[in-house]
Steps between C-alpha positions, in 0.01 A plus 500: 500500500205738568356529843142438575324808619225315672527399860291194452702314235437135497735256311327357204695189419781294586503358852267766646335435814127528579236240573387310210236226450570171316358651180769777503267782565524739788216449750239781489322645791217755518743786544715418196527814287479463121624743233251473224546640155141536377377583151582879540630556844719351773323391818657381833338335794382176649303247289179610668570862431598435130184280448276784626694761311487325166135414556419867557713607194305239291174631615613865428614396150162327441324820603701709259431253222847356449416120488854394401667689791234389733556129396881537559440642851255213576757247391754660744249496773431124426874435527518649844173335602667158409800597710270573789327171468846313482609684820180410673534135404868486609407671837226244552717204424777616727242562775380139450849375510568682819177364644603141416842552651354631817267199523802267442697688770208475747452128433866432551492704826195310619663169402821589688297597809302184498819300468659687787198461726490133410875460583432675825227269590717182441807653673314575835575234757214305633413545856495180675201460729587413854288225663247630749554404858 
């Protein structure tokens, strides 16, 4: 059995750990690093960095007159643009869910406090008035 030379080996199957969403994909964040095999080179970086890099490579290829290579770069840029949009939507959705959870927690806390204050009001003994002499 060969040993892995990399220090950052991650299991690729079986009962491997890691956080996964219900659709089976690893959740992405803005700092997730991608290894991209482009049309003629390998690029590594975040989705934002790869989008910008492929866009620039496409512009450069257009400038040199290579329309086919430029189109390939623009398609790669579009792929990472879609990934950026998906990450943005997921972040907004999770932010909305956290906001709703906070509102529910605050409502529960307010309800509990009002019940406690109502219970205290009913538990207080009534002070009998003494007749005036």
